[in-house]
Short mmCIF file of the C-alpha atoms (twelve columns), coordinates in Angstrom:
data_MODEL
# 
_entry.id   MODEL 
# 
loop_
_atom_site.group_PDB 
_atom_site.id 
_atom_site.type_symbol 
_atom_site.label_atom_id 
_atom_site.label_alt_id 
_atom_site.label_comp_id 
_atom_site.label_asym_id 
_atom_site.label_seq_id 
_atom_site.Cartn_x 
_atom_site.Cartn_y 
_atom_site.Cartn_z 
_atom_site.pdbx_PDB_model_num 
ATOM 1   C CA . MET A 1   20.519 40.053 216.061 1 
ATOM 2   C CA . ILE A 2   20.040 36.220 217.034 1 
ATOM 3   C CA . GLU A 3   22.648 34.006 217.624 1 
ATOM 4   C CA . ALA A 4   22.117 30.270 216.474 1 
ATOM 5   C CA . THR A 5   24.120 27.173 216.312 1 
ATOM 6   C CA . SER A 6   23.755 24.251 214.391 1 
ATOM 7   C CA . CYS A 7   26.060 20.817 213.380 1 
ATOM 8   C CA . GLY A 8   25.797 18.501 211.267 1 
ATOM 9   C CA . GLY A 9   27.809 15.294 209.005 1 
ATOM 10  C CA . ILE A 10  28.850 14.770 206.041 1 
ATOM 11  C CA . VAL A 11  28.085 11.157 205.906 1 
ATOM 12  C CA . ILE A 12  30.254 8.723  203.415 1 
ATOM 13  C CA . PHE A 13  29.529 5.306  202.707 1 
ATOM 14  C CA . HIS A 14  31.936 3.862  199.667 1 
ATOM 15  C CA . GLY A 15  32.939 6.974  198.986 1 
ATOM 16  C CA . LYS A 16  29.442 8.247  198.215 1 
ATOM 17  C CA . ILE A 17  27.840 11.160 200.111 1 
ATOM 18  C CA . LEU A 18  24.755 11.406 201.782 1 
ATOM 19  C CA . LEU A 19  22.294 14.248 200.750 1 
ATOM 20  C CA . LEU A 20  18.618 15.105 201.564 1 
ATOM 21  C CA . TYR A 21  16.511 16.886 199.034 1 
ATOM 22  C CA . LYS A 22  14.261 19.536 200.853 1 
ATOM 23  C CA . ASN A 23  10.921 21.186 199.763 1 
ATOM 24  C CA . PHE A 24  9.321  23.346 201.524 1 
ATOM 25  C CA . ARG A 25  6.084  24.651 199.584 1 
ATOM 26  C CA . ASN A 26  7.964  24.831 196.981 1 
ATOM 27  C CA . ARG A 27  9.823  28.166 198.505 1 
ATOM 28  C CA . TYR A 28  12.554 26.437 199.927 1 
ATOM 29  C CA . GLU A 29  14.064 23.903 197.510 1 
ATOM 30  C CA . GLY A 30  17.111 22.044 197.262 1 
ATOM 31  C CA . TRP A 31  19.908 19.627 197.970 1 
ATOM 32  C CA . VAL A 32  21.304 20.128 201.526 1 
ATOM 33  C CA . LEU A 33  23.700 18.121 203.903 1 
ATOM 34  C CA . PRO A 34  21.694 16.671 207.170 1 
ATOM 35  C CA . LYS A 35  21.867 18.993 210.103 1 
ATOM 36  C CA . GLY A 36  20.225 20.871 212.852 1 
ATOM 37  C CA . THR A 37  20.041 22.791 215.851 1 
ATOM 38  C CA . VAL A 38  22.242 22.302 219.286 1 
ATOM 39  C CA . GLU A 39  19.546 21.483 221.770 1 
ATOM 40  C CA . GLN A 40  19.878 22.355 225.723 1 
ATOM 41  C CA . GLY A 41  22.307 19.681 227.088 1 
ATOM 42  C CA . GLU A 42  23.841 18.230 224.214 1 
ATOM 43  C CA . THR A 43  27.340 18.477 223.010 1 
ATOM 44  C CA . HIS A 44  27.940 19.563 219.399 1 
ATOM 45  C CA . GLU A 45  28.935 15.907 218.313 1 
ATOM 46  C CA . GLN A 46  25.738 14.392 219.868 1 
ATOM 47  C CA . THR A 47  23.729 17.109 218.037 1 
ATOM 48  C CA . ALA A 48  25.514 16.172 214.476 1 
ATOM 49  C CA . LEU A 49  25.034 12.177 215.334 1 
ATOM 50  C CA . ARG A 50  21.041 12.956 216.280 1 
ATOM 51  C CA . GLU A 51  20.365 15.149 213.520 1 
ATOM 52  C CA . VAL A 52  22.016 12.687 210.798 1 
ATOM 53  C CA . ARG A 53  19.686 10.011 212.314 1 
ATOM 54  C CA . GLU A 54  16.410 11.976 212.403 1 
ATOM 55  C CA . GLU A 55  16.775 13.645 209.169 1 
ATOM 56  C CA . THR A 56  17.776 10.650 207.076 1 
ATOM 57  C CA . GLY A 57  17.172 7.386  209.380 1 
ATOM 58  C CA . VAL A 58  21.429 6.689  209.099 1 
ATOM 59  C CA . SER A 59  23.047 5.441  212.356 1 
ATOM 60  C CA . ALA A 60  26.392 7.322  211.372 1 
ATOM 61  C CA . ARG A 61  29.429 7.535  213.473 1 
ATOM 62  C CA . ILE A 62  32.028 10.268 213.677 1 
ATOM 63  C CA . VAL A 63  35.706 10.092 212.151 1 
ATOM 64  C CA . GLU A 64  36.819 13.721 213.132 1 
ATOM 65  C CA . TYR A 65  35.804 17.396 213.003 1 
ATOM 66  C CA . ILE A 66  35.756 18.937 209.919 1 
ATOM 67  C CA . GLY A 67  35.032 22.687 210.783 1 
ATOM 68  C CA . ALA A 68  32.466 25.501 211.096 1 
ATOM 69  C CA . SER A 69  30.568 27.601 208.064 1 
ATOM 70  C CA . GLU A 70  28.936 30.845 208.947 1 
ATOM 71  C CA . TYR A 71  26.355 32.734 207.381 1 
ATOM 72  C CA . THR A 72  23.121 35.071 208.215 1 
ATOM 73  C CA . PHE A 73  19.728 35.141 206.792 1 
ATOM 74  C CA . SER A 74  16.741 37.248 207.729 1 
ATOM 75  C CA . ALA A 75  14.019 35.686 209.559 1 
ATOM 76  C CA . GLN A 76  10.776 37.610 210.751 1 
ATOM 77  C CA . ALA A 77  11.891 40.915 211.727 1 
ATOM 78  C CA . ASP A 78  15.358 40.280 212.876 1 
ATOM 79  C CA . VAL A 79  18.829 39.074 211.655 1 
ATOM 80  C CA . VAL A 80  19.950 35.373 212.605 1 
ATOM 81  C CA . GLU A 81  23.717 35.004 212.598 1 
ATOM 82  C CA . LYS A 82  24.288 31.172 212.337 1 
ATOM 83  C CA . SER A 83  27.484 28.809 212.684 1 
ATOM 84  C CA . VAL A 84  27.472 25.085 212.082 1 
ATOM 85  C CA . HIS A 85  29.754 22.903 213.343 1 
ATOM 86  C CA . TRP A 86  30.475 20.066 210.500 1 
ATOM 87  C CA . TYR A 87  32.133 16.360 210.949 1 
ATOM 88  C CA . LEU A 88  32.907 13.792 208.919 1 
ATOM 89  C CA . MET A 89  30.902 10.462 209.292 1 
ATOM 90  C CA . SER A 90  31.083 6.930  208.019 1 
ATOM 91  C CA . SER A 91  28.005 4.752  207.636 1 
ATOM 92  C CA . ASP A 92  27.585 0.899  207.176 1 
ATOM 93  C CA . SER A 93  25.325 0.914  204.467 1 
ATOM 94  C CA . TYR A 94  23.396 2.639  201.734 1 
ATOM 95  C CA . TYR A 95  19.978 2.791  203.771 1 
ATOM 96  C CA . SER A 96  18.242 6.222  204.097 1 
ATOM 97  C CA . LYS A 97  15.034 7.278  204.906 1 
ATOM 98  C CA . PRO A 98  13.938 11.353 204.425 1 
ATOM 99  C CA . GLN A 99  12.233 12.860 207.457 1 
ATOM 100 C CA . LYS A 100 8.924  13.896 205.845 1 
ATOM 101 C CA . GLU A 101 7.599  16.364 208.623 1 
ATOM 102 C CA . GLU A 102 10.881 18.440 208.236 1 
ATOM 103 C CA . TYR A 103 10.185 18.657 204.350 1 
ATOM 104 C CA . PHE A 104 13.051 16.400 203.226 1 
ATOM 105 C CA . MET A 105 11.619 14.573 200.092 1 
ATOM 106 C CA . ASP A 106 14.436 12.492 199.081 1 
ATOM 107 C CA . SER A 107 17.932 11.133 200.531 1 
ATOM 108 C CA . GLY A 108 20.423 9.194  199.213 1 
ATOM 109 C CA . TYR A 109 24.531 8.376  198.605 1 
ATOM 110 C CA . TYR A 110 25.673 10.368 195.357 1 
ATOM 111 C CA . LYS A 111 29.202 10.252 193.836 1 
ATOM 112 C CA . TYR A 112 31.481 13.518 195.302 1 
ATOM 113 C CA . HIS A 113 31.243 15.283 191.838 1 
ATOM 114 C CA . GLU A 114 27.736 15.077 191.769 1 
ATOM 115 C CA . ALA A 115 26.952 15.607 195.645 1 
ATOM 116 C CA . TYR A 116 29.061 18.929 195.038 1 
ATOM 117 C CA . HIS A 117 26.978 20.070 191.975 1 
ATOM 118 C CA . LEU A 118 23.601 19.078 193.537 1 
ATOM 119 C CA . LEU A 119 24.196 21.248 196.899 1 
ATOM 120 C CA . LYS A 120 22.482 23.989 197.045 1 
ATOM 121 C CA . PHE A 121 24.742 26.114 199.527 1 
ATOM 122 C CA . SER A 122 28.444 27.107 198.763 1 
ATOM 123 C CA . ASN A 123 29.261 26.854 202.157 1 
ATOM 124 C CA . GLU A 124 28.218 23.489 202.324 1 
ATOM 125 C CA . LYS A 125 30.102 22.605 199.164 1 
ATOM 126 C CA . ILE A 126 33.087 24.362 200.900 1 
ATOM 127 C CA . MET A 127 32.362 21.654 203.735 1 
ATOM 128 C CA . LEU A 128 32.152 18.758 201.420 1 
ATOM 129 C CA . GLU A 129 35.117 19.593 199.772 1 
ATOM 130 C CA . LYS A 130 37.307 19.630 202.783 1 
ATOM 131 C CA . ALA A 131 35.549 16.201 204.182 1 
ATOM 132 C CA . TYR A 132 36.330 14.620 201.250 1 
ATOM 133 C CA . ALA A 133 39.671 15.597 200.998 1 
ATOM 134 C CA . ARG A 134 40.296 14.301 204.675 1 
ATOM 135 C CA . TYR A 135 38.353 11.198 203.394 1 
ATOM 136 C CA . GLN A 136 40.723 10.593 200.667 1 
ATOM 137 C CA . GLU A 137 43.683 10.924 202.804 1 
ATOM 138 C CA . LEU A 138 42.420 8.564  205.244 1 
ATOM 139 C CA . LYS A 139 41.720 6.198  202.519 1 
ATOM 140 C CA . ARG A 140 44.937 6.404  201.396 1 
ATOM 141 C CA . SER A 141 46.422 5.644  204.698 1 
ATOM 142 C CA . SER A 142 44.101 2.646  205.084 1 
ATOM 143 C CA . SER A 143 42.763 4.469  208.001 1 
ATOM 144 C CA . TRP A 144 39.564 4.680  207.095 1 
ATOM 145 C CA . ASN A 145 38.883 1.074  207.165 1 
ATOM 146 C CA . LEU A 146 39.283 1.121  211.047 1 
ATOM 147 C CA . GLN A 147 36.417 3.641  211.435 1 
ATOM 148 C CA . HIS A 148 33.892 0.584  210.877 1 
# 
């Protein structure tokens, strides 16, 4: 078994969530949240910010840690046990540009209910629920606007 760690972001701008559409040779297809593998010497926060920037072109800011999701999948002759650390993030524009080299064909900001139904993986839907609930709490207490 191989253990792997990734970090990602649930980026929100004006109540909308940033998603990516991945299409890898028509075998792997669907909407996902930006995330990627921790590189040597990086903190989880640095990884999350770098991956969001590389995959979407968005310079986001971390608001707070949301939690981790875990899953396993098969890769070649081994099983990978992956944990992904998620951060609630804010952005200051709707601009995004999908990273074509990673097979991202589209990116954009979607209303919560749209994003929830578009997401391919249930573990990402769970993290979106947590992040959006926290976003709404911060909004109600007027703390969200202090992030900018």
